[in-house]
matplotlib code that plots the C-alpha trace (Angstrom):
import matplotlib.pyplot as plt

x = [0.0, 1.4, 1.7, -0.9, -3.4, -2.8, -3.5, -6.7, -7.9, -7.0, -8.9, -11.9, -11.8, -11.6, -14.6, -16.6, -15.8, -16.8, -20.0, -21.0, -20.2, -22.4, -25.2, -25.1, -25.2, -28.0, -30.1, -31.9, -32.6, -33.9, -36.1, -37.7, -38.4, -39.8, -42.0, -43.3, -44.2, -45.8, -48.0, -49.1, -50.4, -52.1, -55.6, -55.9, -56.6, -53.3, -51.4, -52.6, -52.4, -50.2, -47.9, -47.1, -48.0, -44.8, -46.5, -50.2, -51.8, -54.0, -52.6, -54.7, -54.1, -56.9, -54.5, -53.0, -56.5, -57.5, -54.5, -55.5, -59.2, -59.0, -56.3, -55.3, -52.1, -51.5, -51.6, -49.1, -46.9, -46.9, -46.1, -43.1, -42.0, -42.2, -40.4, -37.7, -37.1, -36.8, -34.6, -32.3, -32.0, -31.3, -28.7, -26.9, -27.0, -25.5, -23.5, -21.5, -19.9, -19.5, -17.7, -15.4, -14.6, -13.9, -11.7, -9.6, -9.3, -8.5, -10.9, -10.8, -12.6, -15.5, -15.8, -15.8, -18.6, -20.6, -20.0, -21.1, -24.3, -25.0, -24.5, -26.8, -30.3, -33.0, -35.2, -32.9, -34.0, -37.7, -38.6, -36.8, -37.8, -41.5, -41.6, -40.0, -42.4, -45.4, -44.5, -44.1, -47.3, -45.9, -47.1, -49.3, -47.6, -44.9, -42.3, -41.3, -40.8, -38.6, -36.5, -36.0, -34.8, -31.9, -30.6, -29.9, -29.4, -27.1, -24.3, -24.4, -23.8, -21.1, -19.3, -19.3, -18.2, -15.3, -13.9, -14.4, -12.8, -9.9, -9.0, -9.1, -5.7, -5.0, -2.9, -6.0, -7.5, -4.1, -3.7, -7.1, -6.2, -3.0, -4.9, -7.0, -9.9, -11.4, -12.0, -15.6, -14.8, -12.3, -14.9, -17.6, -15.7, -13.0, -13.8, -17.6, -17.5, -14.9, -17.1, -20.1, -20.0, -19.9, -22.8, -24.8, -24.0, -24.8, -28.1, -29.1, -28.2, -30.0, -33.1, -33.2, -32.6, -35.2, -37.8, -37.6, -37.6, -40.5, -40.1, -40.1, -43.2, -45.0, -44.5, -44.8, -47.3, -51.1, -53.8, -53.3, -49.5, -48.4, -45.6, -45.5, -43.9, -46.3, -49.2, -48.0, -47.8, -51.4, -52.6, -51.9, -54.9, -55.2, -57.8, -55.9, -53.1, -54.1, -50.9, -51.8, -52.6, -49.8, -47.3, -48.8, -48.4, -44.8, -44.0, -45.6, -43.3, -40.2, -41.0, -39.7, -36.4, -35.9, -36.7, -34.4, -31.6, -32.0, -32.1, -28.9, -27.0, -24.1, -23.8, -23.8, -21.1, -19.0, -19.4, -18.6, -15.5, -14.2, -14.1, -13.5, -16.7, -16.1]
y = [0.0, 3.3, 6.4, 8.2, 5.4, 5.4, 9.1, 8.7, 5.9, 8.0, 11.0, 8.8, 7.3, 10.7, 12.0, 8.9, 9.2, 12.9, 12.1, 9.4, 11.7, 14.5, 12.0, 10.7, 14.2, 15.4, 12.3, 13.0, 16.6, 15.6, 12.9, 15.3, 17.8, 15.1, 13.8, 17.3, 17.7, 14.3, 15.2, 18.5, 16.7, 13.7, 13.3, 12.8, 9.1, 8.7, 10.8, 8.6, 5.2, 2.4, 1.3, 4.9, 6.1, 7.8, 9.2, 9.3, 7.7, 10.8, 14.2, 17.0, 20.7, 21.0, 21.4, 24.5, 25.9, 25.2, 27.1, 30.3, 29.9, 29.3, 31.9, 35.3, 34.0, 36.9, 39.3, 37.1, 37.1, 40.9, 41.0, 38.8, 40.9, 44.0, 42.5, 40.7, 43.5, 46.2, 44.0, 43.1, 46.7, 48.2, 45.4, 46.3, 50.1, 49.6, 46.4, 47.2, 50.4, 48.7, 45.8, 48.2, 50.1, 47.0, 45.5, 48.6, 49.3, 45.6, 45.6, 41.8, 42.2, 43.9, 41.1, 38.6, 40.5, 40.4, 36.6, 36.2, 38.1, 35.9, 32.7, 34.0, 32.3, 34.6, 33.6, 35.6, 38.9, 38.3, 39.5, 42.8, 43.6, 42.6, 44.9, 47.8, 47.4, 47.1, 50.4, 52.1, 50.5, 48.6, 45.2, 43.8, 45.6, 44.5, 47.0, 45.1, 42.0, 43.8, 45.5, 42.3, 40.5, 42.9, 41.0, 38.0, 39.7, 42.6, 40.4, 38.2, 41.1, 42.6, 39.3, 38.6, 42.1, 42.0, 39.0, 40.7, 44.0, 42.2, 40.4, 43.6, 45.1, 48.1, 49.7, 50.8, 52.7, 54.2, 55.4, 57.0, 58.8, 60.0, 61.5, 63.5, 61.3, 61.3, 58.1, 58.1, 58.6, 55.8, 53.5, 54.5, 54.5, 51.9, 49.5, 49.3, 48.2, 45.6, 44.2, 43.7, 39.9, 40.0, 42.4, 40.0, 37.1, 39.1, 40.2, 36.6, 35.1, 37.9, 37.5, 33.7, 34.0, 36.7, 35.0, 31.7, 33.2, 32.0, 32.9, 36.7, 36.7, 34.3, 36.6, 40.1, 39.7, 40.2, 38.4, 40.6, 41.0, 37.4, 36.3, 33.2, 30.8, 31.9, 31.3, 27.8, 27.1, 28.4, 25.7, 23.1, 22.0, 19.9, 17.6, 16.4, 17.2, 18.2, 17.0, 18.0, 21.7, 21.9, 20.6, 22.9, 25.9, 25.0, 24.8, 28.3, 29.6, 28.0, 28.9, 32.6, 31.6, 28.7, 30.9, 33.7, 31.2, 29.8, 33.2, 34.5, 31.3, 32.6, 35.7, 33.5, 31.1, 34.1, 35.8, 32.7, 32.0, 35.5, 36.9, 34.2, 34.2, 33.9]
z = [0.0, -1.1, 1.3, -0.9, -0.5, 3.2, 3.4, 1.4, 3.7, 6.8, 5.4, 4.6, 8.1, 9.7, 7.7, 8.5, 12.2, 12.1, 10.3, 12.8, 15.7, 14.2, 13.5, 17.1, 18.5, 16.2, 16.3, 19.7, 18.7, 15.2, 16.7, 19.2, 16.4, 14.2, 17.0, 17.7, 14.0, 14.0, 17.0, 15.4, 12.2, 13.9, 15.4, 19.2, 18.7, 17.0, 19.5, 22.4, 20.6, 21.7, 20.1, 19.0, 15.6, 14.3, 11.2, 10.5, 7.4, 7.1, 8.1, 9.6, 10.2, 12.6, 15.5, 14.0, 13.3, 16.9, 18.2, 16.4, 17.1, 20.8, 21.6, 20.2, 18.9, 16.6, 19.6, 21.5, 18.4, 18.3, 22.0, 21.5, 18.6, 20.7, 23.6, 21.7, 19.2, 21.9, 24.1, 21.2, 20.0, 23.4, 24.0, 20.8, 21.5, 25.0, 24.6, 21.5, 22.9, 26.3, 24.7, 22.8, 26.0, 28.1, 25.3, 24.8, 28.6, 29.1, 32.1, 32.7, 36.0, 34.4, 31.9, 34.7, 36.4, 33.2, 32.9, 36.5, 35.9, 32.9, 35.0, 37.7, 37.5, 36.3, 39.2, 41.6, 39.9, 40.0, 43.5, 43.5, 39.9, 40.5, 43.6, 41.5, 38.6, 40.9, 42.6, 39.2, 37.9, 34.9, 35.9, 33.1, 30.3, 27.9, 29.2, 32.3, 30.2, 27.7, 30.5, 32.3, 29.2, 29.2, 32.1, 29.8, 26.4, 27.4, 28.9, 25.8, 23.5, 25.6, 26.1, 22.3, 21.4, 23.8, 21.9, 18.5, 19.5, 21.2, 17.9, 15.8, 14.7, 16.8, 14.1, 12.1, 15.0, 15.9, 12.4, 12.5, 15.8, 14.3, 11.3, 13.8, 14.5, 18.0, 20.0, 19.0, 15.3, 15.4, 17.0, 14.6, 11.3, 11.9, 14.7, 14.2, 10.5, 11.2, 14.0, 11.9, 12.0, 15.8, 15.9, 13.8, 16.0, 19.1, 17.7, 16.7, 20.0, 21.9, 19.7, 20.2, 24.0, 24.4, 22.1, 24.0, 27.5, 29.6, 33.3, 33.0, 30.7, 33.0, 36.0, 34.6, 31.7, 31.9, 29.9, 26.8, 27.1, 27.1, 24.9, 22.8, 25.2, 28.0, 25.5, 24.9, 28.6, 29.1, 26.7, 29.4, 31.5, 34.6, 33.1, 30.1, 27.7, 24.2, 22.6, 19.0, 19.7, 22.1, 19.6, 16.9, 19.2, 19.9, 16.2, 15.8, 18.5, 16.9, 13.3, 13.4, 15.0, 12.5, 9.5, 10.8, 11.3, 7.8, 6.1, 7.8, 8.4, 6.3, 8.5, 11.6, 10.3, 9.2, 12.6, 14.6, 12.5, 12.4, 15.9, 18.4, 20.4, 24.1]

ax = plt.figure().add_subplot(projection="3d")
ax.plot(x, y, z, "-o")
ax.set_aspect("equal")
plt.show()
């Protein structure tokens, strides 16, 4: 056997091992997603049958119809858009400059504090925030939900942007300062365009985290200000589980995130491979 043939066999073995590893890791997630789709297009008799019916002989979309007929899902969707959009936008407006300042000042302790705040469970913020919003009179509106989402989205953006700004060449900004640019102008015209992939990644991760958050919406929202995850939870009853409508509602919640990820997947890959996300 020639060395060239050995290299080909080794490459083929490495690719096969990598493919099997990816398949093993993805199989549980894909099965759960497939089972959820299967539940959403089956009748109740098939959803409770034994042995399980993995795919129905006759599909139905009555579960999706029931979701929109029995609950104001469009209103909850709009509430989620307001909450997630405002939380993501404010996180970018505050987090990108903060990440730049921490990276340039090499304030590693500040970065550690941000990481600690990200690791702190959201439940620990509920009592003081609920008391504060109750005094102000914001309980039952979408604003407390959006503000509390900053607790989880802002550290994500800052932490990501620190990694991107630390990897940028300092010579470009120094050249701009020598030419007479202020610190703000160097940030705006030099550092910010180079950090575009990081901004995209931070925005996407903030959007996904805020969109899927449940606990803050369950505590602070009213009947007309519920977000999508809270609306899905409210479909559960003590008498029985309507698995079909519940799975259909879960797919409706997941669909915007899935579509967004598919549309801008190139930006996500470019951002993750460019700036060394921490």
